[in-house]
C-alpha positions in Angstrom: 57.3 -28.6 -4.5 56.6 -31.3 -1.9 53.4 -33.3 -1.8 52.3 -31.3 1.2 52.8 -28.0 -0.6 50.8 -29.3 -3.6 48.0 -30.3 -1.3 48.0 -26.8 0.4 47.9 -25.2 -3.0 45.0 -27.4 -4.0 43.0 -26.3 -0.9 42.9 -22.8 -2.4 41.4 -24.1 -5.5 38.9 -26.6 -3.9 37.9 -25.0 -0.6 35.9 -21.9 0.1 37.7 -18.8 1.3 36.1 -19.2 4.8 37.6 -22.7 5.2 40.6 -23.3 7.5 43.5 -23.6 5.1 46.3 -25.7 6.3 49.1 -23.3 5.5 47.4 -20.5 7.5 47.1 -22.5 10.7 48.0 -20.6 13.9 50.5 -23.4 14.5 51.7 -25.5 17.4 53.0 -24.8 20.8 56.3 -26.2 19.8 57.3 -25.4 16.2 58.1 -28.4 14.1 59.6 -29.1 10.7 56.6 -29.6 8.3 55.9 -33.1 6.9 56.8 -33.4 3.3 53.7 -35.5 2.5 50.9 -34.5 5.0 49.3 -31.2 5.8 49.4 -30.1 9.5 45.8 -31.2 10.0 46.4 -34.6 8.4 49.4 -35.0 10.7 47.2 -34.2 13.7 44.6 -36.7 12.6 47.2 -39.4 12.4 48.7 -38.6 15.8 45.3 -38.9 17.4 44.4 -42.1 15.6 47.7 -43.8 16.8 47.6 -42.6 20.4 46.8 -44.9 23.3 43.8 -42.9 24.5 42.1 -43.4 21.1 42.5 -47.2 21.4 41.0 -47.1 24.9 37.8 -45.7 23.6 36.7 -49.1 22.4 36.2 -50.2 26.0 34.5 -47.1 27.4 30.7 -46.7 27.9 28.7 -44.6 25.6 25.3 -44.9 27.4 24.7 -48.6 28.3 27.1 -50.2 30.7 28.4 -53.6 29.8 25.5 -54.4 27.4 24.5 -58.0 26.7 25.4 -58.0 23.0 28.0 -56.5 20.7 25.7 -54.1 18.8 25.5 -51.3 21.3 27.7 -48.2 20.8 30.9 -47.6 22.7 32.7 -44.3 23.0 34.9 -45.4 20.0 32.0 -46.2 17.7 30.3 -42.9 18.7 33.5 -41.1 17.8 33.6 -42.8 14.4 30.0 -41.9 13.7 30.6 -38.3 14.6 33.6 -38.3 12.3 31.6 -39.7 9.4 28.8 -37.2 9.8 31.1 -34.3 10.2 33.3 -35.2 7.2 30.2 -35.6 5.0 29.1 -32.1 6.0 32.5 -30.5 5.6 33.1 -32.1 2.2 29.7 -30.9 0.9 30.4 -27.4 2.2 33.9 -27.3 0.6 35.5 -26.9 4.0 38.6 -28.6 5.4 37.7 -32.2 5.8 41.1 -33.1 7.4 40.7 -30.6 10.2 37.2 -31.7 10.7 38.2 -35.3 11.0 41.1 -34.6 13.4 38.7 -32.7 15.8 36.1 -35.4 15.6 38.5 -38.2 16.3 40.0 -36.3 19.3 36.8 -34.8 20.8 36.1 -37.5 23.4 39.7 -38.7 24.3 39.3 -37.4 27.8 36.0 -39.1 28.6 35.9 -41.2 31.7 34.9 -44.9 32.1 31.1 -45.3 32.4 30.3 -42.3 30.2 28.7 -39.3 31.8 28.2 -41.2 35.1 31.9 -41.4 35.5 32.3 -37.7 34.5 29.8 -36.7 37.1 31.6 -38.7 39.8 35.0 -37.1 39.1 33.4 -33.7 38.7 32.0 -33.9 42.2 35.2 -35.2 43.7 37.4 -32.4 42.3 34.9 -29.8 43.4 35.3 -31.2 46.9 38.9 -30.0 46.8 38.1 -26.5 45.4 38.7 -27.2 41.7 36.2 -26.0 39.1 35.3 -29.6 38.4 35.9 -32.2 35.6 34.7 -31.7 32.0 35.5 -34.2 29.4 36.2 -31.6 26.7 38.9 -29.9 28.8 40.2 -33.3 29.8 40.5 -34.3 26.1 42.7 -31.2 25.5 44.8 -32.2 28.6 45.2 -35.7 27.2 46.5 -34.6 23.8 48.4 -31.6 25.2 50.0 -33.1 28.3 49.4 -36.7 29.0 49.9 -38.5 25.7 53.2 -39.7 24.2 54.8 -40.3 27.6 53.7 -36.9 29.0 55.1 -34.9 26.1 51.8 -34.3 24.5 50.9 -34.7 20.8 51.7 -31.0 20.0 48.6 -30.5 17.9 47.7 -27.4 16.0 45.7 -24.5 17.6 42.6 -25.2 15.5 42.4 -28.9 16.4 42.7 -28.1 20.1 40.1 -25.3 19.8 37.6 -27.7 18.2 38.2 -30.3 20.8 37.9 -27.8 23.7 34.8 -26.2 22.5 32.6 -29.1 21.1 30.3 -29.0 24.1 26.7 -27.5 24.1 27.7 -24.5 26.1 30.8 -23.6 24.0 31.5 -22.5 20.4 34.6 -23.3 18.3 36.3 -20.5 16.3 36.5 -22.4 13.0 33.7 -23.6 10.8 35.2 -27.1 10.9 35.0 -27.1 14.7 31.4 -26.0 14.5 30.6 -28.9 12.2 32.0 -31.3 14.7 30.1 -29.7 17.6 26.8 -30.1 15.8 27.6 -33.6 14.4 28.2 -34.8 17.9 24.6 -34.0 18.8 23.3 -35.5 15.6 25.2 -38.7 16.2 24.4 -39.3 19.8 20.7 -38.3 19.6 20.3 -40.9 16.8 22.4 -43.7 17.9 21.3 -43.4 21.6 17.7 -43.8 20.4 18.7 -46.9 18.4 20.4 -48.4 21.4 17.6 -47.5 23.8 15.1 -49.2 21.5 17.3 -52.3 21.3 17.6 -52.4 25.1 13.8 -52.1 25.5 14.2 -48.9 27.5 12.1 -47.2 24.8 9.5 -48.3 22.3 9.2 -46.8 18.9 5.8 -45.2 19.8 7.4 -43.4 22.8 9.3 -41.0 20.6 7.5 -37.7 20.4 5.5 -37.6 17.1 6.0 -33.9 16.7 9.7 -34.5 16.2 9.6 -37.8 14.3 7.2 -36.3 11.8 9.9 -33.7 11.0 13.0 -35.9 11.2 11.7 -39.3 10.4 11.0 -42.6 12.1 14.3 -44.5 11.4 18.0 -43.7 12.1 18.6 -43.5 8.4 15.8 -41.0 7.7 16.7 -38.9 10.7 20.3 -38.7 9.8 19.4 -37.9 6.2 17.1 -35.1 7.1 19.5 -33.5 9.7 22.6 -33.7 7.5 20.8 -32.3 4.4 19.4 -29.5 6.5 22.8 -28.4 7.8 24.3 -28.5 4.3 21.4 -26.6 2.7 21.3 -23.9 5.4 25.1 -23.5 5.6 25.9 -23.4 1.9 27.6 -20.1 0.9 27.3 -18.9 4.5 30.2 -18.1 6.9 28.6 -20.1 9.6 27.2 -23.6 10.3 23.4 -23.3 10.4 20.3 -25.4 10.8 16.7 -24.5 10.1 14.5 -23.5 13.1 12.3 -26.5 12.5 15.1 -29.1 12.5 16.9 -27.3 15.3 13.8 -27.5 17.5 13.4 -31.2 16.6 17.0 -32.1 17.4 17.1 -30.4 20.7 13.5 -31.6 21.5 14.6 -35.2 21.0 17.8 -34.5 23.0 15.7 -33.3 25.9 13.4 -36.3 25.5 16.4 -38.6 25.8 17.7 -36.9 28.9 14.3 -37.3 30.6 13.4 -40.8 29.5 16.8 -42.6 28.9 19.8 -40.9 30.4 18.1 -40.1 33.7 15.8 -43.2 33.6 15.7 -45.6 36.6 17.1 -48.4 34.5 20.2 -46.4 33.6 20.6 -44.7 36.9 20.6 -47.9 38.9 23.8 -49.1 37.1 25.3 -45.7 37.0 25.2 -45.6 40.8 27.3 -48.7 40.9 29.7 -47.2 38.4 30.1 -44.0 40.4 30.8 -46.0 43.5 33.6 -47.8 41.7 35.2 -44.6 40.5 34.7 -42.7 43.8 36.3 -45.5 45.7 39.2 -45.8 43.2 39.8 -42.0 43.3 40.0 -42.0 47.1 42.3 -45.0 47.2 44.8 -43.7 44.6 44.7 -40.3 46.2 46.0 -42.0 49.4 48.4 -44.3 47.5 50.0 -42.1 44.7 52.9 -44.5 44.5 50.6 -46.9 42.7 49.9 -44.4 40.0 52.2 -44.8 36.9 55.2 -42.6 36.6 53.9 -40.9 33.4 51.1 -39.4 35.5 53.1 -38.8 38.7 55.6 -36.5 37.0 52.8 -33.9 36.9 52.2 -34.1 40.6 54.4 -31.1 41.6 52.8 -28.8 39.1 49.2 -29.9 39.1 48.7 -31.5 42.5 47.6 -35.0 43.6 43.9 -34.5 43.0 44.3 -33.6 39.3 46.9 -36.4 38.8 44.5 -38.9 40.4 41.7 -37.7 38.2 43.9 -38.0 35.1 44.7 -41.7 35.9 41.2 -42.7 36.9 39.5 -40.9 34.0 41.9 -42.6 31.5 40.8 -46.1 32.6 38.5 -48.3 30.5 35.4 -49.7 32.1 36.9 -53.2 32.4 40.2 -51.8 33.8 38.4 -49.8 36.5 36.5 -53.0 37.6 39.8 -55.0 37.5 41.6 -52.5 39.7 38.6 -52.3 42.1 38.6 -56.1 42.4 42.4 -56.3 43.0 42.3 -53.7 45.7 39.1 -54.3 47.5 37.8 -57.9 46.9 39.6 -60.7 48.7 
């Protein structure tokens, strides 16, 4: 037996029957010879970790644009925090940790520069041309399925693609591992965005709603501990990923509070307007000058059209690269 086969056999001993077992994956679009060392989900994790889009996350905004110190989260550190939370829950529930990690590492690969401000800008531009818009989860799938590896895609398994595509609030993955990542994403950003907002002075500790902090705790550590334990305790021996009504209300209550008081605050919106101007301007310029877009994107022009290809290129930029191109093109 190969090492991979031994690992697949061990999954049946160690994981619950409702877990996603590697040897029962629905497979890849293009069939490949299995690796002799890694399971299919370990292989997917490695492909994501080594791709260019993953490296670019280190210079993409989470919430705060170009912060003054190095301690604010970026899209990369957010991704790593989601992965850590999700793996903890998956391991405790005896589900497939490798699949969970692969989904978590890939879930935000399609995010734009400047976080949700950039996503909103490209969403509005694509709708102008009759498209359904731009959603980072769908773009993450397009990145791994089409754009990466010199436009050949990473050829990931169905289960990883499903988890990436459906990690948003209005969607639901088909695997328990995907559901873990979907919830871990919320747990991560609610907590670390509060931490960053306190550091930035956008919030004070006393601003947080007491009815939620009394349930979850008054520090990042205590809130994470309560949320993660609650998910594990309510999902143990269940064929679903569940959270208690009390903690669910507190998580989504804090999330709503953050949207109202941080994400849509005047301090954030002021800088986001500038960011959206940069992306809108770049989108218009590259749409008029497609010859300036790299060949790896241009080869999709005939099938997908200039608007989608332009959105592919602009959304893949880091914050710094977008500013650099803006300066090169528009500043004398």
